[in-house]
C-alpha positions as CSV (number, residue, x, y, z in Angstrom):
1,M,-15.2,-42.0,38.2
2,L,-19.2,-41.6,36.9
3,P,-20.7,-44.8,36.3
4,P,-23.2,-45.4,33.6
5,S,-26.1,-45.6,35.8
6,R,-27.2,-46.4,39.0
7,R,-28.0,-50.5,38.0
8,E,-24.2,-50.9,36.1
9,F,-22.7,-49.3,39.3
10,K,-20.9,-52.7,40.4
11,D,-17.1,-52.1,41.1
12,I,-15.3,-49.6,43.0
13,Y,-11.6,-49.1,42.4
14,V,-9.4,-46.7,44.1
15,V,-5.9,-45.2,43.2
16,F,-3.4,-44.4,45.3
17,E,0.3,-42.9,44.4
18,L,2.9,-45.3,44.0
19,M,5.6,-45.4,47.2
20,E,8.3,-47.5,45.9
21,S,9.2,-49.3,49.6
22,D,9.0,-48.4,52.8
23,L,10.8,-47.1,55.5
24,H,11.7,-50.3,56.9
25,Q,13.6,-51.6,53.6
26,V,15.3,-47.7,53.5
27,I,16.6,-48.8,56.7
28,K,18.0,-52.3,55.7
29,A,19.3,-51.7,52.1
30,N,21.0,-48.0,53.1
31,N,24.4,-47.7,55.4
32,D,25.1,-44.5,54.1
33,L,22.2,-42.7,55.3
34,T,23.7,-38.9,55.9
35,H,22.3,-36.6,58.9
36,E,20.0,-34.4,56.4
37,H,18.4,-37.8,55.5
38,Y,17.6,-38.1,59.6
39,Q,16.5,-34.6,59.7
40,F,14.2,-34.7,56.3
41,F,12.7,-38.3,57.4
42,L,11.4,-37.1,61.3
43,Y,10.7,-33.6,59.5
44,Q,8.4,-35.5,57.3
45,L,7.2,-37.8,60.3
46,L,6.3,-35.2,62.5
47,R,4.8,-32.7,60.0
48,G,2.5,-36.0,58.9
49,L,1.6,-36.9,62.1
50,K,1.1,-33.3,63.1
51,Y,-2.0,-33.3,60.6
52,I,-3.3,-36.6,62.1
53,H,-3.2,-35.5,65.7
54,T,-5.3,-31.9,64.8
55,A,-8.2,-33.8,63.7
56,N,-8.2,-36.0,67.2
57,I,-6.6,-39.2,65.4
58,F,-4.6,-41.6,67.1
59,H,-2.5,-43.7,64.3
60,R,-1.8,-46.6,67.4
61,D,0.6,-48.2,64.7
62,L,3.8,-46.6,63.8
63,K,6.7,-48.3,62.6
64,P,8.9,-48.3,59.6
65,K,6.9,-50.5,58.0
66,N,3.8,-48.5,57.5
67,I,5.8,-45.3,56.3
68,L,6.0,-45.9,52.9
69,A,9.1,-44.1,51.0
70,N,9.9,-43.2,47.4
71,A,13.0,-42.6,45.5
72,D,13.2,-39.0,46.4
73,C,13.0,-39.8,49.8
74,K,9.3,-38.5,50.5
75,L,7.6,-40.4,53.1
76,K,3.7,-41.1,53.7
77,I,2.1,-42.7,56.6
78,C,-0.1,-45.4,55.7
79,D,-2.4,-48.3,57.3
80,F,-4.6,-46.2,59.6
81,G,-6.5,-50.1,60.3
82,L,-5.8,-49.7,63.8
83,A,-6.4,-46.0,63.6
84,R,-9.2,-44.2,66.7
85,V,-10.9,-40.6,66.3
86,S,-10.4,-39.3,70.0
87,F,-13.8,-37.8,71.6
88,N,-13.4,-37.0,74.8
89,D,-16.7,-38.7,75.9
90,V,-14.9,-41.8,74.6
91,P,-13.9,-44.1,77.6
92,S,-10.4,-45.2,77.1
93,A,-11.1,-48.9,77.8
94,I,-13.4,-49.2,75.4
95,F,-10.7,-47.1,72.8
96,W,-8.1,-49.6,73.0
97,T,-9.5,-52.8,73.9
98,D,-8.6,-54.0,70.5
99,Y,-4.7,-52.2,70.7
100,V,-2.3,-55.0,69.0
101,A,0.5,-52.5,68.0
102,T,3.6,-54.1,67.5
103,R,5.6,-53.8,70.7
104,W,8.7,-53.0,69.8
105,Y,6.8,-48.8,69.2
106,R,4.6,-49.4,72.0
107,A,4.5,-46.8,74.6
108,P,5.5,-48.0,77.9
109,E,2.2,-46.8,78.9
110,L,0.2,-49.4,76.7
111,C,2.1,-51.8,78.1
112,G,1.0,-52.2,81.4
113,S,-2.1,-50.1,81.0
114,F,0.0,-47.4,83.5
115,F,-2.8,-44.2,83.0
116,S,-6.6,-43.7,82.6
117,K,-6.5,-42.0,79.5
118,Y,-4.0,-42.0,76.8
119,T,-3.3,-38.9,74.6
120,P,-2.0,-38.5,71.1
121,A,2.1,-39.0,73.5
122,I,1.5,-43.0,72.6
123,D,2.2,-41.9,68.7
124,I,5.2,-39.7,69.5
125,W,7.1,-42.1,71.1
126,S,7.0,-44.3,68.3
127,I,8.0,-41.8,66.3
128,G,11.1,-41.6,68.7
129,C,11.3,-45.3,68.2
130,I,11.2,-44.9,64.5
131,F,14.1,-42.1,64.5
132,A,16.0,-44.3,66.9
133,E,16.1,-46.7,64.8
134,L,16.9,-44.9,61.6
135,L,20.0,-43.5,63.5
136,S,21.3,-46.8,64.5
137,G,20.2,-49.1,61.9
138,K,18.5,-51.4,64.2
139,P,15.2,-51.6,66.5
140,L,15.8,-49.8,69.7
141,F,13.7,-52.0,71.8
142,P,12.7,-55.6,70.4
143,G,11.1,-56.8,73.5
144,K,10.1,-60.4,73.1
145,N,7.2,-59.8,75.7
146,V,5.9,-57.1,77.7
147,V,8.7,-57.7,80.8
148,H,11.4,-57.8,78.4
149,Q,9.9,-54.6,76.6
150,L,10.2,-52.8,79.7
151,D,13.2,-53.7,80.7
152,L,14.7,-52.7,77.4
153,I,13.0,-49.2,78.4
154,T,14.0,-48.7,81.4
155,D,17.7,-49.7,80.6
156,L,17.8,-47.1,78.6
157,L,15.8,-43.9,80.0
158,G,16.2,-45.3,83.9
159,T,13.6,-46.3,86.2
160,P,11.1,-43.8,86.1
161,P,11.1,-41.3,89.0
162,P,8.5,-42.1,92.3
163,E,6.3,-39.5,91.7
164,T,5.7,-40.6,87.6
165,V,5.1,-44.4,89.3
166,A,3.0,-42.6,91.6
167,K,0.5,-41.7,88.6
168,I,-0.1,-45.5,87.7
169,R,-3.4,-46.4,88.2
170,N,-2.7,-50.0,88.1
171,E,-1.5,-51.3,91.3
172,K,0.3,-54.6,90.3
173,A,1.6,-52.0,87.6
174,R,3.1,-49.9,90.1
175,R,4.0,-52.6,92.6
176,Y,6.5,-54.6,89.1
177,L,7.9,-50.5,88.4
178,S,8.3,-50.2,92.2
179,S,10.1,-53.5,93.1
180,M,12.7,-53.3,89.7
181,R,16.1,-52.3,90.7
182,K,17.6,-48.9,90.6
183,K,19.1,-48.3,87.0
184,Q,20.6,-45.2,85.6
185,P,19.8,-43.8,82.4
186,V,22.2,-44.4,79.4
187,G,23.3,-41.2,77.7
188,F,22.0,-41.1,74.3
189,A,25.4,-40.0,73.3
190,K,26.9,-42.9,74.5
191,K,24.2,-45.0,72.7
192,F,24.2,-43.3,69.9
193,P,28.1,-41.7,69.4
194,N,27.9,-40.2,65.5
195,A,23.9,-38.6,65.9
196,D,23.8,-34.8,65.7
197,P,24.0,-33.6,69.4
198,L,20.8,-31.4,68.6
199,A,18.9,-35.0,67.3
200,L,19.5,-36.3,70.4
201,R,18.5,-33.7,72.3
202,L,15.0,-34.0,70.0
203,L,14.7,-37.8,70.6
204,E,15.0,-38.0,74.3
205,R,12.2,-35.3,74.4
206,L,10.4,-38.2,72.2
207,L,11.2,-40.7,74.3
208,A,10.4,-39.6,77.7
209,F,8.6,-42.1,79.7
210,D,6.2,-40.0,81.0
211,P,3.5,-39.2,78.4
212,K,3.4,-35.5,79.6
213,D,6.8,-35.2,78.9
214,R,6.9,-35.7,75.5
215,P,6.1,-32.4,72.7
216,S,3.3,-32.8,70.7
217,A,3.8,-33.0,66.4
218,E,3.5,-29.3,66.5
219,E,6.0,-29.0,69.3
220,G,8.2,-31.1,67.8
221,L,8.5,-29.1,64.3
222,E,9.3,-26.1,66.5
223,D,12.7,-27.7,68.2
224,P,16.0,-26.4,67.1
225,Y,17.0,-29.3,65.4
226,F,15.0,-28.1,62.2
227,H,16.2,-24.8,62.2
228,G,15.9,-23.1,58.7
229,L,13.4,-26.1,57.6
230,S,10.5,-25.6,59.5
231,N,7.5,-23.4,58.8
232,A,4.2,-23.5,60.3
233,D,2.8,-22.1,57.2
234,R,3.8,-25.2,55.1
235,E,2.8,-27.9,58.0
236,P,-1.0,-28.6,57.6
237,C,-3.6,-28.8,60.0
238,R,-7.0,-29.2,59.9
239,P,-10.5,-28.9,62.7
240,P,-11.2,-32.0,64.8
241,I,-13.5,-34.6,63.3
242,S,-17.2,-34.0,64.2
243,K,-18.3,-36.9,65.6
244,L,-21.0,-37.0,62.8
245,E,-19.3,-38.1,60.8
246,F,-19.1,-41.4,62.2
247,E,-22.8,-42.0,63.1
248,F,-23.1,-44.3,59.8
249,E,-21.3,-46.9,62.1
250,K,-24.2,-46.9,64.3
251,R,-26.6,-48.2,61.1
252,K,-27.1,-51.6,60.2
253,L,-26.7,-51.2,56.3
254,A,-26.9,-54.0,53.2
255,K,-24.6,-54.1,50.7
256,D,-27.1,-52.3,48.8
257,D,-27.7,-49.5,51.1
258,V,-24.2,-48.8,50.7
259,R,-24.1,-49.0,47.1
260,E,-27.1,-46.1,47.1
261,L,-24.6,-44.2,48.8
262,I,-21.4,-43.8,47.3
263,Y,-23.0,-43.4,44.0
264,R,-24.9,-40.4,45.5
265,E,-21.8,-39.5,46.6
266,I,-20.4,-39.8,43.2
267,L,-23.4,-37.9,42.1
268,E,-22.2,-34.9,44.5
269,Y,-19.9,-33.6,41.6
270,H,-22.6,-33.5,39.0
271,P,-25.2,-31.5,40.7
272,Q,-27.5,-31.4,37.6
273,M,-27.9,-35.1,37.7
274,L,-28.0,-35.6,41.2
275,Q,-31.2,-33.3,40.7
276,E,-32.4,-35.7,38.0
277,Y,-31.8,-38.8,39.9
278,L,-33.0,-37.8,42.9
279,S,-36.0,-36.5,41.3
280,G,-36.9,-40.5,40.2
281,G,-35.0,-40.3,37.0
282,D,-32.6,-42.7,36.7
283,Q,-30.8,-42.1,33.2
284,T,-27.3,-43.3,32.2
285,S,-24.6,-40.4,32.4
286,G,-23.9,-40.9,28.4
287,F,-20.3,-42.2,29.9
288,M,-19.3,-45.6,29.6
289,Y,-16.0,-46.9,30.6
290,P,-13.7,-46.7,28.7
291,S,-11.5,-50.0,26.9
292,G,-8.1,-50.1,28.0
293,V,-7.6,-51.8,24.9
294,D,-9.5,-48.8,22.8
295,R,-7.8,-46.7,24.6
296,F,-4.1,-48.0,23.8
297,K,-5.1,-48.3,20.4
298,R,-5.6,-44.5,20.0
299,Q,-2.8,-43.6,21.9
300,F,-0.5,-46.0,19.7
301,A,-2.6,-44.7,16.4
302,H,-1.6,-40.8,17.3
303,L,1.9,-42.0,17.8
304,E,2.0,-43.7,14.2
305,E,0.3,-40.9,13.0
306,H,2.6,-37.6,13.9
307,A,5.7,-39.0,14.2
308,G,6.1,-41.2,10.8
309,K,6.0,-37.7,9.8
310,G,9.0,-36.3,11.8
311,E,6.1,-34.5,13.8
312,H,6.2,-33.7,18.0
313,S,2.5,-33.3,19.3
314,A,1.8,-34.0,23.0
315,P,0.2,-37.2,24.1
316,I,-3.8,-37.4,23.9
317,L,-4.9,-35.9,27.2
318,R,-6.5,-38.8,29.5
319,Q,-10.2,-37.9,29.5
320,H,-11.7,-37.4,33.3
321,A,-15.7,-38.3,33.9
322,S,-15.5,-36.6,37.5
323,L,-13.8,-33.5,38.9
324,P,-13.2,-32.6,42.6
325,R,-15.8,-30.3,43.8
326,E,-15.1,-27.4,45.6
327,R,-13.7,-27.9,49.4
328,V,-17.3,-26.9,51.4
329,P,-16.5,-25.3,54.2
330,A,-17.4,-26.9,57.6
331,P,-20.4,-25.0,59.8
332,K,-19.5,-22.5,62.0
333,D,-19.6,-23.8,66.0
334,D,-18.3,-22.8,69.2
335,T,-14.5,-24.2,68.0
336,S,-14.9,-22.3,65.1
337,S,-12.3,-20.2,66.2
338,Q,-9.8,-22.4,67.5
339,N,-9.7,-24.1,63.9
340,N,-9.3,-20.7,61.1
341,D,-5.7,-20.9,61.1
342,C,-6.4,-24.7,60.2
343,E,-8.5,-23.5,57.7
344,K,-6.5,-21.5,56.0
345,R,-3.4,-23.5,55.3
346,T,-3.3,-26.2,52.5
347,V,-3.9,-29.8,53.2
348,S,-1.5,-30.7,50.0
349,T,0.8,-33.7,51.5
350,T,3.8,-32.6,48.9
351,L,6.3,-30.5,50.5
352,Q,6.1,-26.9,49.5
353,S,9.4,-24.5,48.7
354,P,10.0,-22.5,51.6
355,P,10.9,-18.3,51.5
356,A,14.1,-17.0,49.6
357,Q,16.6,-17.2,52.7
358,S,19.1,-14.6,53.0
359,E,22.3,-14.7,51.5
360,G,25.2,-16.8,52.9
361,S,22.5,-18.6,55.4
362,E,22.6,-22.2,55.8
363,N,20.2,-23.5,53.3
364,Y,18.4,-26.4,55.4
365,S,14.7,-26.3,53.2
366,A,12.8,-29.9,52.1
367,R,13.6,-28.6,48.4
368,S,17.6,-28.4,48.7
369,L,17.5,-31.5,51.0
370,L,15.9,-33.3,48.0
371,K,18.7,-31.7,45.6
372,S,21.1,-32.1,47.8
373,A,24.0,-34.4,47.0
374,S,23.6,-37.1,49.9
375,I,19.6,-37.1,49.4
376,S,20.3,-37.5,45.5
377,G,22.6,-40.0,46.1
378,S,21.6,-42.3,48.0
379,K,18.9,-44.6,46.7
380,C,16.2,-44.6,49.4
381,V,14.3,-47.1,47.6
382,E,17.4,-49.9,46.8
383,V,16.1,-52.7,48.3
384,K,17.9,-56.3,48.7
385,R,15.6,-59.1,49.2
386,R,16.2,-61.2,51.9
387,N,14.8,-65.2,52.8
388,A,11.4,-65.1,54.8
389,E,14.2,-66.8,58.3
390,E,15.6,-63.6,57.8
391,E,12.5,-61.4,59.0
392,P,13.2,-60.6,62.4
393,I,10.8,-62.5,65.0
394,E,8.9,-59.0,65.9
395,E,7.0,-59.9,62.9
396,Q,5.2,-62.7,64.3
397,N,3.6,-59.4,66.7
398,E,2.0,-60.8,70.0
399,E,2.8,-64.1,70.5
400,V,2.4,-65.2,74.0
401,D,5.1,-66.7,75.7
402,G,5.5,-67.9,79.2
403,L,7.0,-64.5,80.6
404,S,4.5,-62.4,79.1
405,Q,1.8,-64.6,81.5
406,E,4.3,-62.9,84.4
407,V,2.6,-59.7,83.8
408,A,-0.5,-60.8,82.3
409,S,-2.5,-59.0,85.3
410,L,-0.6,-55.6,84.3
411,H,-3.0,-55.3,81.7
412,V,-6.8,-54.3,81.6
């Protein structure tokens, strides 16, 4: 929206699509989720993660409460407060100094700073934990501290093999895992007896102890579990974010400097006004913020005028002061050839209908899932209110207790 003038530019409004609930509440409020729900939810999560990871962004705090949901069971990943862009020359020690994500969904390599270089596999692990929570209705690894967290992980997956332990750079972490009593893995079919076998095979890949054994988001979408649903042409990606886009973080800007930059960005939608402004003019735009009261008065007057005569007419169209500018292609560089496919694909977050399938084939498309009886019949956003004391201890995040001190040396 175009401010009246630079002098009157004092407020910023950020508008988001309304999502009625989050995946945490969906899991708690629904005990009748179907296999189609699980498949559709995981597909959307990996689809969104693919877009994030192709931009070289790590979310770093994926959990059910950071997955928004609406009445159509569509999901959106939110809360990028801990997200970071990964550049090849960024030392991992600096990259992770502020890492305080929820322990229950934290990859094992983050519990003890096991590896020298972290990868997008940390988000893949979190997705696996979320998917397991969907299947069982409860968190998979509700650790009370770092030691307990590792114990729960190894109770299910078994102790890691010697070759995996040998790659751990933290000496005390190596000793801790090496001294752990030998544990055999628990079969996922035993842990989740009612789950689809294909879903469990994918879950085992997502929850591999060694990060190199986990699939990328794109590889996960190609898993047989999504047969008939996945389509690379409808799964957007984007070129990696340039380091130049973060040069602003090195600049010390006053409040008025930020206001100036934002105002110029708005004027990018109005080239003529931008040219006049840069040439020294600061004329008003001729547009004033519409009063909410006046707008409603006009709408009611319009309805009364036509409804009283028994007429049916379209409502007054909303007026927009700014329209999105055309997408400007990124400058070509040495990596452009690798990004052509991403640039050609849409970045829309709406699931589109897939190509028509042959007659008699099973239809597990995104659209069919939305229209299926099991999806539409469930109330994905039905929320059961609970008292504050019923919230799990996990919400307290990283409280330090006595046991966690035992492995304080595992952290760098």
